[in-house]
N, C-alpha and C positions, 0 to 999 in steps of 0.2 A: 577469682576475681569476688571480692565482696560486692554483694548484690544491694547493700542498702550501706553508706557510709555515712558514719556522724563523728562530728567534732564540735567542741566546747571551747568559744572565745568570749571572752568579756562577758560572761554569764548568760552567753546567748548558744544554744544549742543547735546544731546546722544537721539538717538530715536529709542528705541527697539519695533518690533511687537512682541507681548505679546500672541500669541496662539502657545505656542509648542507642546502641544495637537495634533493641527492639522496642526504640521509642519510649523505653522506662515503663513497660507495661508488666502486670502482676502474674508471676506464674507463682506457684504453692510454696518455692522456696522463697523467692523474696519476700512473700506475705509473712512467711516464718521469721525471717530475718528482721521484719520490719516491727514484727509484734515484741521481739526481744529488744530493740535499741528503744522503742517506746514506754517499755517497762522499766529499763534502765533510767530514763529521762525522769520517769515518775518520781522515782526514788531518791533522784540527786539534788541535795539542796544546793549546790551551784549553779543550777539551771532556771534561770529566771524568764526566759521566754524561748520558745523553738521556732526556727524558721524549717518550713518542708519545702523542697524543690527536687528537680530532676536534672541528671546530668546531660551536659550538651547542651547546645541551643535551640533543637528541634521541638523537643517535647518536654511538658512537666511529667504526664501519663496518658497513654491512651487507654489505660483500663485494662483489663485481662488480656493475658497473652491467647489470642485466638489459637495461634497453630499449636500449643499445648492443651488449648481447650478440646481440639477435634482428637484427639489421642485419650482423652479423658472417658471412662465410664461414667453412667448415671450417676453412679453413688461418689465419685472422685469430684463429679461437679459439684455435687450439694457439700462435701468436703469443703472446696473452694471456697464457696459462696459464705459457708457459716464460718471459716477462718478470716475472711475479708468483711465480714460484718462485726466480729470480734477486733480485730486490730482498730477499724473505723470508729467502733465504740471506745475503745480504748483512747484514740486522740482526741476523740470530741470530748472525753472526761478527763482530760489531764489537766492536774491544778496549774499549770502554768499558761499562760496566753501563748496562743498558735497563730503563724501566719503561712499561708500557702503563696510562695514568691511562684507564680506561672508563668515560665520562662518559655512557652510553647501551645502545642497540641494537650488539650484536656478533656477528653471525652471518657464516657462511661463511668467505670471505675476510679479513672484518673481526675474527673469532676468531683465525685462523691468524695475524694479525698481533701480535693480544697474546701468542699462543703462542710466536712467534719471540722474544720480548722475555724478559728474565732475572727479570722481576717483574710482576705485574697486581694491581692495586689498583682496587677498581668503586667506582661511586656504587652507594647502596643500591637504585636506580631501576633499575639496568642489567638487560637481559635478553641472555642470550647461548648460543649454541650453534653446531655443526656440522650446519648444517641440510641439506646437499646431498642425500642421499639422497631427501628429498621433491621434488627436483627432478631425481630419475633420473640424479643423477650423483653423484661421491663427492667428499669433500675433495682438492685438487691443489695446496694450497701450502703442505704439510708435516703437514695436521692429522692424516693417519693415522699419522704418524711423531713427532712430537711431542708430542701430546696423550696416549698411553700411556706414554710416558717422564715425563709429570710426574704422572700420577693413576692409572696402572696399565691393564694392558689390558684386564681385565673391566670398569673405567667407560667406558673409552674405547670399548669395544665397544657399550655400552649406548646412551649418547651419540650416538656416529656411526649407528647402525643404526637407532635410533628417532627420529632427527631431532631429539632432545628440547631445548627451550627453557627455559633455567635460569634462575632470578633468581639474585642475588648472593649469596645467604645459603645457596643450596644448593651453588653453586659453590664458595664458601667452604668448605662442609662437604666437598666433592671434595678441597679440596685444590688446587684449581685458583688460587685468589687468596690474595694473601698477607694483605690486609686489606678491609673493608669501612666505607665510610664515606657521612654524608651528602651528598647533591649539592652541595652549596656549599662542604663541606669539601675536596672531592676534587682540586683542584690544589693546595692548599695540602698537604694531605698529602703528595702526591707529591714536592713540593719539600721538604718537611722531610725525608721519608726520603733524598732523592736529597744534602742534606746532610750527614746523619749519614754520607754516604761520601765525598764531596769534601773533608771535612776529613781524612781520610786519604791518604797518598802515592799519588798518581795511578799512577807506574808499577807500585807494589804492588798497586794496585786491579785492574790490566789482567792482572798475572801471576797474580795469585792466580783470578781468571776462567778465565784460559787455562787454569790447571792442574786447576781443576776439570771445567768443559767438555770437555776433552781428556781427563782422566782416566776420566770416565763411560762411557767408549767402549773403554775397553782393561782389561786385568786389571791388579790390584794391584801387580804389581810394574813393570811398564811404567807407571802413575800415578806412584807413587813416583819413578821416574827422572824423569818429568815434571814432578813437583813441585820436585825438587832443581836442574833444568835451570830453572825459572821463578825458583828462590830464588835461583840464582846471578846473573840478572839485574839483580837489584836491591843485590848487593853494591856495586858500584863506583858506586852513585848518588849525587848530592850531596843528594838527600833523606833517604836514610840516615844520612849523617854528620849532616846538619842536626836528626834526629830523636834522635840520641846528645847533640848539643850542649845541645838543647831540653831534654830531661831532667834534664842537669846543673845547667842554668841554672834547673830550674823554673817553664820558661813553656811557651807553646803552640807547637809549632814551625810554619814558614813553608813549605809545601811548593811547588816551582818546576815539579814534573815533568822533574829533569833529574838 
């Protein structure tokens, strides 16, 4: 059985964690498969937006496979920690916009996968949190760094130090989620949102994402320089000329990512 399913439809890549019997938890093999899928997506010019979700209707991902974890040596635990960091960093650094469609439980590493994405849309029935301190460990796949950057230091401290479990409505109030929808509407909502982006120039999407994410980590003047360089990448593209021609001809542009 494939542990990670991947398909591409209408320029959108769908990546599904496929261990529903284990609530889509991450064992080492799953992390390796996910890493390979993410690398293929990164290099695929057909993919303009990526949606991550979990198989079944119970869980996005509950994080590390604790049954596997009990059997691992200290060195193997460190190996898994290194791998999950590599994979989630690769997701964070994908040039394409990314959406986490959170269809159920999202705890620990599952929550950290969602934090690695640009946008999070959740089912109203979803429960989520960085609950690692209740297991006498801490978030180790980016949670202590990405969460405060998204919702602020105080809220992040609250959630991590209390191991609090949030429902989707509270997560939305905290600014963690873009939207909350009924369970049966989740994937359609993610696809609709992806469609709002795929209609735009794919090179422009990537350069805008690059400018925003890189600019958040530097001072304003450096960020403005990054923005200008990202803009300059779009100037010689065929898509930019197509947009101008489509405007003059009063039609929708057909972008090819060139």
